[in-house]
N, CA, C and O of each residue as an XYZ file, in Angstrom:
912
protein
N       0.821     -1.216     -0.043
C      -0.117     -0.015     -0.009
C       0.935      1.263      0.018
O       1.904      1.271      0.777
N       0.644      2.308     -0.868
C       1.406      3.399     -1.060
C       1.334      4.294      0.277
O       0.287      4.354      0.921
N       2.355      4.904      0.618
C       2.447      5.950      1.686
C       1.674      7.174      1.271
O       1.872      7.640      0.149
N       0.754      7.763      2.144
C       0.095      8.952      1.807
C       0.787     10.127      2.438
O       0.817     10.290      3.658
N       1.296     10.870      1.643
C       2.045     12.086      2.250
C       1.234     13.351      2.507
O       1.604     14.114      3.399
N       0.101     13.632      1.748
C      -0.822     14.559      2.157
C      -2.297     14.147      1.947
O      -2.737     13.695      0.891
N      -3.064     14.371      3.165
C      -4.476     13.973      3.135
C      -5.214     15.040      3.681
O      -4.984     15.548      4.779
N      -6.300     15.446      2.728
C      -7.312     16.543      3.198
C      -8.646     15.829      3.302
O      -9.179     15.220      2.374
N      -9.126     15.967      4.516
C     -10.544     15.323      4.773
C     -11.608     16.361      5.159
O     -11.447     17.045      6.170
N     -12.623     16.487      4.427
C     -13.728     17.228      4.938
C     -13.388     18.814      5.096
O     -13.840     19.456      6.044
N     -12.635     19.343      4.190
C     -12.003     20.582      4.361
C     -13.115     21.702      4.088
O     -13.857     21.661      3.107
N     -13.148     22.671      5.027
C     -14.227     23.819      4.705
C     -13.411     25.136      4.841
O     -12.861     25.408      5.909
N     -13.331     25.979      3.720
C     -12.649     27.197      3.922
C     -13.497     28.205      3.304
O     -13.810     28.072      2.121
N     -13.915     29.243      4.015
C     -14.704     30.342      3.501
C     -14.090     31.752      3.927
O     -13.183     31.892      4.747
N     -14.741     32.776      3.227
C     -14.180     34.071      3.543
C     -15.421     34.858      3.740
O     -16.478     34.537      3.198
N     -15.275     36.045      4.630
C     -16.404     36.920      4.914
C     -17.362     36.395      5.921
O     -17.144     35.331      6.499
N     -18.390     37.099      6.138
C     -19.393     36.738      7.109
C     -20.716     36.990      6.618
O     -20.926     37.790      5.706
N     -21.704     36.268      7.249
C     -23.043     36.533      6.964
C     -23.481     36.392      5.547
O     -23.140     35.391      4.916
N     -24.272     37.395      4.957
C     -24.695     37.205      3.631
C     -23.517     37.377      2.563
O     -23.677     37.060      1.384
N     -22.394     37.870      3.035
C     -21.289     38.147      2.180
C     -20.219     36.987      2.208
O     -19.104     37.119      1.703
N     -20.657     35.822      2.850
C     -19.659     34.752      2.889
C     -19.386     34.098      1.552
O     -20.296     33.842      0.764
N     -18.113     33.833      1.314
C     -17.844     33.052      0.017
C     -17.310     31.742      0.370
O     -16.273     31.622      1.021
N     -17.978     30.792     -0.034
C     -17.579     29.381      0.252
C     -16.519     28.817     -0.833
O     -16.890     28.365     -1.917
N     -15.262     28.882     -0.463
C     -14.414     28.341     -1.433
C     -14.147     26.807     -1.402
O     -14.125     26.210     -2.478
N     -13.958     26.179     -0.324
C     -13.871     24.784     -0.163
C     -14.990     24.208      0.710
O     -15.212     24.684      1.824
N     -15.695     23.186      0.211
C     -16.789     22.638      0.967
C     -16.706     21.140      1.079
O     -16.985     20.478      0.080
N     -16.375     20.577      2.122
C     -16.155     19.057      2.299
C     -15.151     18.547      1.285
O     -15.376     17.481      0.713
N     -14.117     19.210      1.043
C     -13.069     18.875      0.217
C     -12.184     17.709      0.592
O     -11.561     17.780      1.651
N     -12.086     16.783     -0.078
C     -11.178     15.600      0.172
C     -10.200     15.412     -0.898
O     -10.518     15.691     -2.054
N      -8.872     14.898     -0.573
C      -7.838     14.747     -1.429
C      -6.756     13.948     -0.783
O      -6.369     14.332      0.320
N      -6.231     12.919     -1.305
C      -5.020     12.267     -0.863
C      -3.969     12.270     -2.014
O      -4.248     12.161     -3.208
N      -2.731     12.411     -1.489
C      -1.615     12.255     -2.484
C      -0.699     11.294     -1.928
O      -0.315     11.354     -0.760
N      -0.288     10.268     -2.877
C       0.521      9.214     -2.428
C       2.026      9.568     -2.715
O       2.331     10.524     -3.428
N       2.909      8.778     -2.145
C       4.369      9.046     -2.358
C       4.561      8.752     -3.875
O       4.073      7.788     -4.466
N       5.392      9.784     -4.452
C       5.729      9.555     -5.761
C       4.719      9.926     -6.950
O       4.927      9.735     -8.148
N       3.609     10.482     -6.379
C       2.481     10.832     -7.229
C       2.474     12.314     -7.561
O       2.804     13.154     -6.724
N       2.070     12.643     -8.876
C       1.828     13.980     -9.263
C       0.334     14.086     -9.609
O      -0.206     13.347    -10.433
N      -0.243     14.971     -8.984
C      -1.669     15.367     -9.220
C      -1.757     16.604     -9.839
O      -1.168     17.527     -9.276
N      -2.388     16.854    -10.923
C      -2.658     18.163    -11.457
C      -4.018     18.714    -11.200
O      -5.013     17.998    -11.317
N      -4.092     20.022    -10.836
C      -5.271     20.617    -10.370
C      -5.644     21.715    -11.439
O      -4.920     22.697    -11.603
N      -6.754     21.519    -12.129
C      -7.216     22.514    -13.107
C      -8.519     23.029    -12.650
O      -9.328     22.273    -12.111
N      -8.751     24.239    -12.832
C     -10.058     24.843    -12.536
C      -9.963     26.400    -12.961
O      -8.883     26.990    -13.006
N     -11.162     26.985    -13.259
C     -11.013     28.358    -13.685
C     -10.503     29.322    -12.709
O     -10.542     29.079    -11.503
N     -10.020     30.426    -13.194
C      -9.463     31.468    -12.098
C     -10.626     31.845    -11.122
O     -11.789     31.992    -11.495
N     -10.224     31.974     -9.934
C     -11.200     32.261     -8.822
C     -11.910     31.116     -8.213
O     -12.734     31.291     -7.315
N     -11.578     29.814     -8.733
C     -12.300     28.733     -8.185
C     -11.722     28.259     -6.902
O     -12.397     27.532     -6.174
N     -10.526     28.617     -6.578
C      -9.974     28.279     -5.262
C      -8.716     27.429     -5.316
O      -8.389     26.816     -4.300
N      -8.034     27.348     -6.347
C      -6.782     26.531     -6.542
C      -5.800     27.051     -5.612
O      -5.146     26.250     -4.944
N      -5.617     28.325     -5.487
C      -4.513     28.827     -4.627
C      -4.712     28.703     -3.109
O      -3.826     28.536     -2.270
N      -6.141     28.824     -2.891
C      -6.574     28.592     -1.500
C      -6.312     26.958     -1.129
O      -5.862     26.632     -0.030
N      -6.585     26.158     -1.984
C      -6.356     24.774     -1.778
C      -4.796     24.407     -1.529
O      -4.435     23.555     -0.717
N      -3.956     25.141     -2.312
C      -2.595     24.854     -2.144
C      -2.099     25.362     -0.684
O      -1.297     24.786      0.051
N      -2.784     26.601     -0.448
C      -2.335     27.283      0.840
C      -2.776     26.418      2.102
O      -2.060     26.336      3.100
N      -4.004     25.780      1.986
C      -4.540     24.903      3.021
C      -3.557     23.794      3.076
O      -2.990     23.567      4.145
N      -3.286     23.041      1.958
C      -2.511     21.906      1.878
C      -1.081     22.223      2.440
O      -0.462     21.365      3.069
N      -0.637     23.308      2.233
C       0.693     23.751      2.653
C       0.651     24.349      4.091
O       1.684     24.862      4.522
N      -0.330     24.322      4.768
C      -0.568     24.845      6.159
C      -0.200     26.408      6.301
O       0.289     26.939      7.298
N      -0.529     27.001      5.129
C      -0.318     28.548      5.133
C      -1.636     29.300      5.508
O      -1.641     30.480      5.860
N      -2.708     28.554      5.408
C      -4.093     28.999      5.844
C      -4.862     27.929      6.759
O      -4.867     26.732      6.474
N      -5.462     28.423      7.796
C      -6.221     27.413      8.547
C      -7.657     27.314      7.951
O      -8.070     28.169      7.168
N      -8.372     26.296      8.325
C      -9.618     25.995      7.717
C     -10.735     26.246      8.863
O     -10.429     26.284     10.055
N     -12.019     26.408      8.405
C     -13.058     26.303      9.248
C     -13.615     25.002      9.654
O     -14.585     24.915     10.407
N     -12.991     23.978      9.145
C     -13.424     22.642      9.369
C     -12.682     21.690      8.641
O     -12.040     22.084      7.668
N     -12.666     20.354      8.994
C     -11.894     19.391      8.415
C     -10.544     19.149      8.901
O     -10.171     19.760      9.902
N      -9.745     18.308      8.298
C      -8.358     17.869      8.782
C      -7.403     17.789      7.655
O      -7.719     17.266      6.586
N      -6.172     18.331      7.897
C      -5.037     18.244      7.002
C      -3.972     17.281      7.631
O      -3.489     17.537      8.734
N      -3.651     16.292      6.994
C      -2.680     15.422      7.518
C      -1.414     15.433      6.596
O      -1.499     15.337      5.371
N      -0.186     15.564      7.307
C       1.038     15.740      6.673
C       1.830     14.451      7.106
O       2.245     14.321      8.258
N       2.014     13.529      6.148
C       2.753     12.327      6.493
C       2.179     11.665      7.783
O       2.883     11.318      8.731
N       0.856     11.531      7.717
C       0.194     10.858      9.068
C      -0.012     11.827     10.220
O      -0.701     11.424     11.157
N       0.468     12.984     10.267
C       0.206     13.887     11.420
C      -1.023     14.739     11.186
O      -1.135     15.428     10.172
N      -1.941     14.686     12.129
C      -2.993     15.622     12.038
C      -2.526     17.007     12.599
O      -1.798     17.150     13.582
N      -3.092     18.072     11.773
C      -2.603     19.326     12.021
C      -3.669     20.362     12.604
O      -3.280     21.455     13.015
N      -4.978     20.015     12.635
C      -6.042     20.928     12.964
C      -5.712     21.607     14.316
O      -5.903     22.810     14.494
N      -5.194     20.756     15.287
C      -5.028     21.347     16.540
C      -3.630     21.862     16.856
O      -3.352     22.343     17.955
N      -2.826     21.754     15.931
C      -1.332     22.134     16.112
C      -1.259     23.689     16.299
O      -2.019     24.484     15.746
N      -0.253     24.007     17.143
C       0.052     25.347     17.322
C       0.637     25.980     16.078
O       0.983     25.247     15.151
N       0.771     27.294     15.996
C       1.527     27.900     14.808
C       2.900     27.432     14.735
O       3.387     27.268     13.617
N       3.646     27.175     15.854
C       4.974     26.832     15.951
C       5.116     25.282     15.267
O       6.047     24.917     14.549
N       4.016     24.515     15.657
C       4.071     23.161     15.232
C       3.945     23.048     13.735
O       4.649     22.310     13.045
N       2.904     23.909     13.249
C       2.620     23.980     11.868
C       3.838     24.473     10.915
O       4.112     24.022      9.803
N       4.488     25.486     11.606
C       5.689     25.986     10.893
C       6.879     24.840     10.822
O       7.597     24.693      9.832
N       6.967     24.106     11.944
C       8.033     22.978     11.821
C       7.587     21.908     10.780
O       8.413     21.295     10.104
N       6.293     21.719     10.685
C       5.950     20.672      9.605
C       6.230     21.183      8.209
O       6.751     20.458      7.361
N       5.872     22.468      7.972
C       6.069     23.113      6.712
C       7.610     23.056      6.326
O       7.973     22.706      5.203
N       8.526     23.438      7.377
C       9.852     23.332      7.236
C      10.375     22.009      6.693
O      11.094     21.868      5.704
N       9.876     21.014      7.541
C      10.419     19.677      7.298
C       9.882     18.880      6.234
O      10.515     17.901      5.839
N       8.619     19.245      5.655
C       7.910     18.349      4.849
C       7.438     18.927      3.545
O       7.149     18.203      2.591
N       7.360     20.313      3.510
C       6.822     20.910      2.387
C       7.629     21.863      1.488
O       8.314     22.741      2.011
N       7.579     21.737      0.320
C       8.266     22.702     -0.581
C       7.312     23.351     -1.520
O       6.308     22.755     -1.911
N       7.616     24.589     -1.897
C       6.798     25.436     -2.642
C       7.425     25.955     -4.116
O       8.563     26.422     -4.172
N       6.732     25.851     -5.074
C       7.090     26.380     -6.402
C       5.958     27.428     -6.903
O       4.778     27.095     -7.013
N       6.392     28.607     -7.166
C       5.447     29.648     -7.499
C       5.592     30.007     -9.044
O       6.630     29.678     -9.619
N       4.590     30.668     -9.727
C       4.604     30.958    -11.015
C       5.759     31.990    -11.260
O       6.403     31.932    -12.307
N       6.028     32.943    -10.293
C       7.099     33.958    -10.185
C       8.154     33.303     -9.245
O       7.992     33.250     -8.026
N       9.215     32.819     -9.872
C      10.198     32.079     -9.134
C      10.528     32.553     -7.730
O      10.736     31.721     -6.847
N      10.589     33.990     -7.465
C      10.860     34.447     -6.165
C      12.304     34.143     -5.708
O      12.521     33.854     -4.531
N      13.242     34.202     -6.574
C      14.758     33.937     -6.229
C      15.194     35.160     -5.707
O      14.695     36.209     -6.112
N      16.157     35.141     -4.769
C      16.817     36.289     -4.196
C      17.805     36.876     -5.220
O      18.798     36.229     -5.553
N      17.552     38.050     -5.702
C      18.383     38.558     -6.912
C      19.729     38.737     -6.491
O      20.539     38.713     -7.418
N      20.214     38.916     -5.301
C      21.474     39.309     -4.983
C      22.458     38.018     -4.758
O      23.661     38.138     -4.526
N      21.783     36.788     -4.859
C      22.582     35.570     -4.595
C      22.620     34.873     -5.833
O      21.788     35.116     -6.707
N      23.601     33.946     -5.992
C      23.687     33.103     -7.087
C      22.620     31.965     -7.159
O      21.850     31.824     -6.210
N      22.552     31.208     -8.170
C      21.573     30.046     -8.125
C      21.915     29.084     -7.161
O      21.008     28.524     -6.546
N      23.310     28.759     -6.898
C      23.668     27.902     -5.924
C      23.319     28.440     -4.580
O      22.744     27.707     -3.776
N      23.616     29.628     -4.289
C      23.242     30.199     -2.985
C      21.827     30.244     -2.647
O      21.471     30.076     -1.481
N      20.917     30.479     -3.677
C      19.586     30.534     -3.434
C      19.061     29.021     -2.996
O      18.145     28.889     -2.185
N      19.643     28.043     -3.531
C      19.295     26.737     -3.262
C      19.832     26.232     -1.845
O      19.158     25.490     -1.131
N      21.156     26.717     -1.485
C      21.747     26.397     -0.230
C      21.217     27.050      0.853
O      21.227     26.476      1.942
N      20.715     28.248      0.733
C      20.042     29.072      1.846
C      19.053     28.413      2.724
O      19.125     28.487      3.951
N      18.108     27.751      2.077
C      17.068     27.132      2.713
C      17.641     25.935      3.671
O      17.134     25.733      4.774
N      18.644     25.220      3.216
C      19.155     24.148      3.887
C      19.895     24.735      5.054
O      19.593     24.329      6.176
N      20.804     25.621      4.921
C      21.464     26.303      5.938
C      20.512     26.903      7.254
O      20.847     26.940      8.437
N      19.338     27.315      6.698
C      18.467     27.765      7.768
C      17.874     26.563      8.557
O      17.477     26.634      9.720
N      17.865     25.390      7.736
C      17.483     24.199      8.466
C      18.440     23.577      9.287
O      18.097     22.588      9.934
N      19.728     24.060      9.365
C      20.718     23.450     10.022
C      21.924     22.849      9.528
O      22.823     22.469     10.279
N      21.964     22.741      8.072
C      23.260     22.091      7.458
C      24.253     23.199      7.387
O      23.903     24.379      7.357
N      25.496     22.808      7.361
C      26.425     23.649      7.182
C      26.702     23.976      5.607
O      26.162     23.279      4.748
N      27.513     24.998      5.277
C      27.518     25.487      3.894
C      28.097     24.390      2.891
O      27.649     24.244      1.753
N      29.075     23.678      3.397
C      29.694     22.577      2.554
C      28.694     21.549      2.145
O      28.608     21.120      0.994
N      27.874     21.140      3.231
C      26.881     20.031      2.959
C      25.892     20.698      2.041
O      25.579     20.151      0.984
N      25.369     21.902      2.415
C      24.350     22.536      1.708
C      24.751     22.608      0.158
O      24.033     22.116     -0.713
N      25.865     23.212     -0.091
C      26.331     23.388     -1.398
C      26.496     22.074     -2.351
O      26.310     22.055     -3.568
N      26.875     21.020     -1.554
C      27.100     19.721     -2.222
C      25.661     19.210     -2.733
O      25.473     18.791     -3.875
N      24.720     19.295     -1.785
C      23.275     18.898     -2.064
C      22.767     19.808     -3.178
O      22.132     19.310     -4.107
N      23.005     21.070     -3.133
C      22.510     22.042     -4.272
C      23.045     21.717     -5.536
O      22.256     21.726     -6.481
N      24.323     21.409     -5.762
C      24.892     21.061     -6.789
C      24.238     19.732     -7.416
O      23.966     19.671     -8.615
N      24.040     18.837     -6.661
C      23.423     17.644     -7.074
C      21.998     17.857     -7.731
O      21.646     17.319     -8.781
N      21.232     18.712     -6.972
C      19.891     19.044     -7.458
C      20.057     19.860     -8.719
O      19.362     19.531     -9.680
N      20.840     20.826     -8.837
C      20.951     21.673    -10.021
C      21.496     20.901    -11.274
O      21.247     21.224    -12.436
N      22.256     19.860    -10.892
C      22.641     18.909    -12.055
C      21.630     17.972    -12.461
O      21.595     17.591    -13.631
N      20.758     17.543    -11.557
C      19.533     16.731    -11.929
C      18.648     17.563    -12.749
O      17.995     17.027    -13.644
N      18.550     18.998    -12.498
C      17.626     19.882    -13.291
C      18.238     20.425    -14.523
O      17.593     21.145    -15.285
N      19.418     20.111    -14.725
C      20.163     20.481    -16.009
C      20.581     22.109    -15.940
O      20.569     22.826    -16.941
N      20.907     22.518    -14.763
C      21.369     23.877    -14.677
C      22.501     24.034    -13.645
O      22.611     25.014    -12.908
N      23.342     22.963    -13.663
C      24.564     22.971    -12.731
C      25.579     23.862    -13.322
O      26.372     24.422    -12.565
N      25.643     24.068    -14.699
C      26.504     25.008    -15.259
C      26.231     26.444    -15.147
O      26.976     27.284    -15.652
N      25.144     26.739    -14.473
C      24.697     28.081    -14.154
C      24.725     28.429    -12.781
O      24.194     29.454    -12.353
N      25.364     27.558    -12.035
C      25.344     27.545    -10.348
C      25.698     28.932     -9.865
O      25.130     29.463     -8.910
N      26.762     29.551    -10.642
C      27.387     30.839    -10.037
C      26.719     32.038    -10.551
O      27.091     33.147    -10.170
N      25.747     31.896    -11.400
C      25.023     33.036    -11.998
C      23.783     33.539    -11.200
O      23.004     32.701    -10.745
N      23.585     34.759    -11.027
C      22.554     35.330    -10.281
C      21.218     35.240    -11.211
O      21.261     35.025    -12.422
N      20.220     35.406    -10.581
C      18.912     35.141    -11.278
C      18.670     36.002    -12.561
O      18.094     35.533    -13.542
N      19.125     37.248    -12.506
C      19.072     38.163    -13.581
C      19.862     37.773    -14.710
O      19.678     38.288    -15.813
N      20.791     36.833    -14.489
C      21.683     36.380    -15.677
C      21.146     34.917    -16.286
O      21.737     34.297    -17.170
N      20.039     34.535    -15.708
C      19.419     33.296    -16.159
C      18.171     33.452    -17.078
O      17.550     34.514    -17.059
N      17.808     32.478    -17.838
C      16.533     32.600    -18.541
C      15.501     32.173    -17.742
O      15.701     31.566    -16.689
N      14.240     32.490    -18.234
C      13.052     32.146    -17.443
C      12.903     30.748    -17.061
O      12.393     30.449    -15.981
N      13.364     29.786    -17.976
C      13.256     28.326    -17.694
C      14.273     27.998    -16.815
O      14.028     27.111    -15.999
N      15.458     28.570    -16.805
C      16.581     28.327    -15.820
C      16.153     28.726    -14.493
O      16.233     27.959    -13.533
N      15.658     30.016    -14.408
C      15.092     30.495    -13.099
C      14.165     29.510    -12.421
O      14.244     29.303    -11.210
N      13.355     28.952    -13.141
C      12.228     28.176    -12.730
C      12.730     26.814    -12.142
O      12.284     26.300    -11.116
N      13.751     26.286    -12.959
C      14.402     25.056    -12.604
C      15.349     25.344    -11.173
O      15.453     24.433    -10.352
N      15.876     26.377    -10.992
C      16.439     26.800     -9.791
C      15.536     26.769     -8.641
O      15.819     26.229     -7.572
N      14.308     27.439     -8.934
C      13.284     27.541     -7.936
C      12.759     26.149     -7.637
O      12.393     25.943     -6.480
N      12.674     25.176     -8.514
C      12.225     23.838     -8.170
C      13.372     23.112     -7.306
O      13.115     22.368     -6.359
N      14.642     23.414     -7.739
C      15.729     22.948     -6.881
C      15.542     23.409     -5.428
O      15.518     22.586     -4.512
N      15.411     24.705     -5.224
C      15.108     25.168     -3.970
C      14.013     24.611     -3.157
O      14.120     24.352     -1.959
N      12.869     24.427     -3.926
C      11.699     23.752     -3.220
C      12.083     22.357     -2.652
O      11.682     21.952     -1.561
N      12.885     21.666     -3.475
C      13.352     20.286     -3.162
C      14.589     20.171     -2.252
O      15.047     19.068     -1.956
N      15.139     21.365     -1.799
C      16.346     21.326     -1.148
C      16.367     20.647      0.250
O      17.393     20.155      0.719
N      15.246     20.651      0.841
C      15.199     20.027      2.177
C      14.523     18.534      2.155
O      14.045     18.021      3.167
N      14.542     18.045      1.158
C      13.898     16.673      0.846
C      12.353     16.671      1.317
O      11.968     15.765      2.056
N      11.605     17.526      0.956
C      10.178     17.531      1.307
C       9.423     16.424      0.985
O       9.717     15.791     -0.029
N       8.497     16.086      1.679
C       7.541     14.919      1.338
C       6.471     15.363      0.313
O       5.892     14.569     -0.428
N       6.256     16.695      0.331
C       5.239     17.272     -0.538
C       5.751     18.505     -1.332
O       6.313     19.399     -0.699
N       5.608     18.606     -2.577
C       5.782     19.866     -3.117
C       4.552     20.363     -3.931
O       3.934     19.676     -4.743
N       4.289     21.637     -3.602
C       2.949     22.233     -3.969
C       3.495     23.385     -4.971
O       4.327     24.241     -4.673
N       2.872     23.228     -6.177
C       3.379     24.229     -7.309
C       2.126     24.935     -7.868
O       1.148     24.298     -8.261
N       2.207     26.351     -7.885
C       1.271     27.155     -8.432
C       1.515     27.774     -9.679
O       2.160     28.821     -9.731
N       1.040     27.200    -10.737
C       1.338     27.597    -12.096
C       2.890     27.675    -12.390
O       3.438     28.665    -12.876
N       3.477     26.592    -12.060
C       5.053     26.721    -12.153
C       5.634     27.091    -13.539
O       6.734     27.621    -13.695
N       4.766     26.749    -14.538
C       5.260     27.002    -16.009
C       4.448     27.993    -16.628
O       4.408     28.012    -17.858
N       3.737     28.894    -15.908
C       2.799     29.885    -16.417
C       3.382     30.946    -17.284
O       2.731     31.542    -18.142
N       4.665     31.157    -17.017
C       5.395     32.262    -17.660
C       6.318     31.801    -18.811
O       7.039     32.608    -19.397
N       6.283     30.521    -19.116
C       7.319     29.899    -20.092
C       6.648     29.547    -21.327
O       5.461     29.237    -21.426
N       7.573     29.626    -22.339
C       6.914     29.052    -23.695
C       6.685     27.573    -23.551
O       7.101     26.926    -22.590
N       5.994     27.066    -24.567
C       5.650     25.633    -24.510
C       6.987     24.757    -24.480
O       7.135     23.930    -23.581
N       7.820     24.913    -25.325
C       9.020     23.993    -25.137
C       9.794     24.128    -24.009
O      10.460     23.136    -23.711
N       9.891     25.233    -23.206
C      10.542     25.447    -22.071
C       9.810     24.697    -20.950
O      10.368     24.005    -20.098
N       8.415     24.933    -21.062
C       7.452     24.360    -20.094
C       7.571     22.930    -20.045
O       7.497     22.384    -18.944
N       7.753     22.221    -21.122
C       7.856     20.813    -21.214
C       9.304     20.424    -20.494
O       9.401     19.487    -19.702
N      10.317     21.204    -20.849
C      11.585     20.781    -20.282
C      11.498     21.032    -18.643
O      12.051     20.216    -17.906
N      10.894     22.012    -18.161
C      10.751     22.150    -16.926
C       9.954     21.091    -16.003
O      10.233     20.710    -14.866
N       8.929     20.751    -16.800
C       7.928     19.659    -16.237
C       8.518     18.445    -16.242
O       8.265     17.662    -15.327
N       9.433     18.080    -17.313
C      10.233     16.807    -17.275
C      11.169     16.696    -16.076
O      11.294     15.666    -15.414
N      11.793     17.793    -15.858
C      12.766     17.906    -14.662
C      11.972     17.779    -13.324
O      12.393     17.108    -12.382
N      10.878     18.418    -13.306
C      10.041     18.403    -12.102
C       9.576     16.884    -11.878
O       9.749     16.355    -10.779
N       9.049     16.272    -12.823
C       8.564     14.969    -12.743
C       9.744     13.969    -12.363
O       9.557     13.150    -11.463
N      10.768     14.020    -12.935
C      11.948     13.234    -12.536
C      12.287     13.409    -11.033
O      12.510     12.413    -10.345
N      12.327     14.608    -10.533
C      12.729     15.007     -9.105
C      11.682     14.270     -8.205
O      12.100     13.585     -7.272
N      10.311     14.381     -8.449
C       9.339     13.876     -7.673
C       9.373     12.192     -7.654
O       9.170     11.550     -6.623
N       9.632     11.642     -8.830
C       9.606     10.284     -8.854
C      10.876      9.678     -8.187
O      10.814      8.608     -7.582
N      11.998     10.370     -8.310
C      13.309      9.953     -7.703
C      13.181     10.068     -6.224
O      13.692      9.195     -5.523
N      12.551     11.060     -5.693
C      12.632     11.409     -4.230
C      11.453     10.679     -3.466
O      11.444     10.661     -2.235
N      10.390     10.036     -4.270
C       9.193      9.566     -3.649
C       8.437     10.680     -2.827
O       7.870     10.426     -1.765
N       8.473     11.912     -3.389
C       7.661     12.959     -2.775
C       6.221     12.818     -3.519
O       5.924     11.956     -4.346
N       5.457     13.790     -3.068
C       4.218     13.947     -3.768
C       3.981     15.309     -4.335
O       4.564     16.235     -3.771
N       3.225     15.579     -5.354
C       3.277     16.896     -5.883
C       1.868     17.231     -6.340
O       1.276     16.476     -7.111
N       1.284     18.426     -5.847
C      -0.051     19.039     -6.287
C       0.235     20.172     -7.217
O       0.834     21.147     -6.764
N      -0.106     20.149     -8.384
C       0.388     21.322     -9.440
C      -0.944     21.858     -9.839
O      -1.775     21.176    -10.439
N      -1.136     23.182     -9.465
C      -2.231     23.976    -10.150
C      -1.780     24.600    -11.439
O      -0.786     25.325    -11.431
N      -2.408     24.380    -12.486
C      -2.067     24.704    -13.855
C      -3.197     24.908    -14.731
O      -4.241     24.274    -14.584
N      -3.004     25.890    -15.764
C      -3.858     26.040    -16.766
C      -3.504     25.288    -18.051
O      -4.264     25.226    -19.018
N      -2.268     24.710    -17.989
C      -1.582     24.098    -19.179
C      -2.207     22.605    -19.337
O      -1.720     21.664    -18.711
N      -3.197     22.461    -20.119
C      -3.736     21.198    -20.202
C      -2.959     20.045    -20.827
O      -3.277     18.874    -20.619
N      -1.802     20.450    -21.695
C      -0.958     19.429    -22.071
C      -0.106     18.882    -21.022
O       0.067     17.664    -20.975
N       0.441     19.655    -20.181
C       1.191     19.128    -18.963
C       0.257     18.473    -18.090
O       0.562     17.391    -17.588
N      -1.010     19.097    -17.824
C      -1.847     18.312    -16.785
C      -2.042     16.925    -17.222
O      -2.071     16.040    -16.367
N      -2.187     16.633    -18.530
C      -2.372     15.207    -19.054
C      -1.285     14.282    -18.666
O      -1.496     13.084    -18.476
N      -0.053     14.866    -18.539
C       1.145     13.946    -18.103
C       1.180     13.768    -16.657
O       2.102     13.095    -16.196
N       0.338     14.257    -15.898
C       0.274     13.943    -14.359
C      -0.344     12.607    -14.135
O      -0.903     12.032    -15.070
N      -0.277     12.102    -12.990
C      -0.747     10.650    -12.619
C      -2.241     10.846    -12.625
O      -2.972     10.009    -13.153
N      -2.696     11.898    -12.069
C      -4.251     12.116    -11.976
C      -4.535     13.648    -12.175
O      -3.668     14.506    -12.013
N      -5.727     13.888    -12.511
C      -6.179     15.322    -12.810
C      -7.364     15.432    -11.966
O      -8.236     14.563    -11.968
N      -7.418     16.540    -11.204
C      -8.705     16.903    -10.353
C      -9.062     18.223    -10.635
O      -8.221     18.982    -11.118
N     -10.328     18.637    -10.370
C     -10.715     19.976    -10.455
C     -11.677     20.315     -9.186
O     -11.958     19.486     -8.320
N     -12.092     21.530     -9.207
C     -12.940     21.982     -8.076
C     -14.297     22.278     -8.662
O     -14.428     23.009     -9.644
N     -15.337     21.679     -8.022
C     -16.800     21.820     -8.374
C     -17.532     22.176     -7.068
O     -17.510     21.378     -6.131
N     -18.151     23.298     -6.983
C     -18.882     23.685     -5.883
C     -18.089     23.478     -4.451
O     -18.606     23.140     -3.385
N     -16.946     23.718     -4.659
C     -15.965     23.614     -3.310
C     -15.507     22.291     -3.034
O     -14.889     22.046     -1.998
N     -15.788     21.356     -3.956
C     -15.353     20.030     -3.665
C     -14.261     19.476     -4.768
O     -14.292     19.836     -5.944
N     -13.409     18.665     -4.300
C     -12.432     18.170     -5.269
C     -12.802     16.932     -5.854
O     -13.041     15.939     -5.166
N     -12.863     16.945     -7.127
C     -13.478     15.872     -7.909
C     -12.506     15.539     -9.010
O     -11.802     16.442     -9.459
N     -12.403     14.181     -9.531
C     -11.551     13.598    -10.563
C     -12.155     14.202    -11.807
O     -13.360     14.434    -11.905
N     -11.231     14.458    -12.796
C     -11.728     14.938    -14.123
C     -10.697     14.428    -15.134
O      -9.615     13.962    -14.777
N     -11.066     14.534    -16.361
C     -10.386     14.168    -17.546
C     -10.287     15.338    -18.589
O     -11.043     16.310    -18.590
N      -9.335     15.140    -19.413
C      -9.080     16.160    -20.420
C      -9.256     15.611    -21.845
O      -9.077     16.345    -22.816
C-alpha cells in the first residue's frame, strides 16, 4: 500500500461573514501518495491557490483535517505547523521569487542552511539538485543572468532542497513558452519520482496536466476527478 504524504478530509474554507460569505472549499477531500503527481485544473477564482495554501499549512480552515505524513494538524500550534512546513513541504510559484543578490547555488543552499546544514553540505546537495535539473553549469550566475526556464528550474531545486515529502506548485510553467514548459515539467517529474515525494500542481496548461498521474478539479467547493 502506497504511503500517503498529504491527506485532506472534509475541508471547509470560506471568507467573509453573513450574507457576504464566500464558500471556497466545502467538504473537500484529497490524498496524495508518495511519488504521485496530481494536476489541479479549474477556472480562475475557483480556489486553486486557497487549496494549495490549506494543503501547505499557510491557511487554517473552518473545518476538516489536513494530515502531513500521517500527522494531523488541525489542533497544532502555529509553531508546530511551521515545523511541519519546514520539514515536509516545498513550494514552487509562477514567479520564481529567487533572491536577486544571490547566485543560483546560494539560493538553493540558503534554505538548507536555515534548516541547520553547514555550507559545505548544503552546497554539495544544491549542486546535485541543479545537475539533476540541468542547470549546474549556471550555479554561479545570479537570477538576472538566467533565462526564465533556468530560473524556474533553480526554484524547483530550492523547493526540493530540504527533501520535502510534498511539493506544491502554483502555475510553475505559467510564464514559460511551450518548449521550455515541457523541459521544466520533465525535470520536475523526475525529481518527484526519484525522491518519492508527492506533488500537487495547479495549472492552466492542459498538455502538461495530461502527463500527471491524476487530474482533479474544483466543483462547488469539492475536489473531484476529471479528464481532459
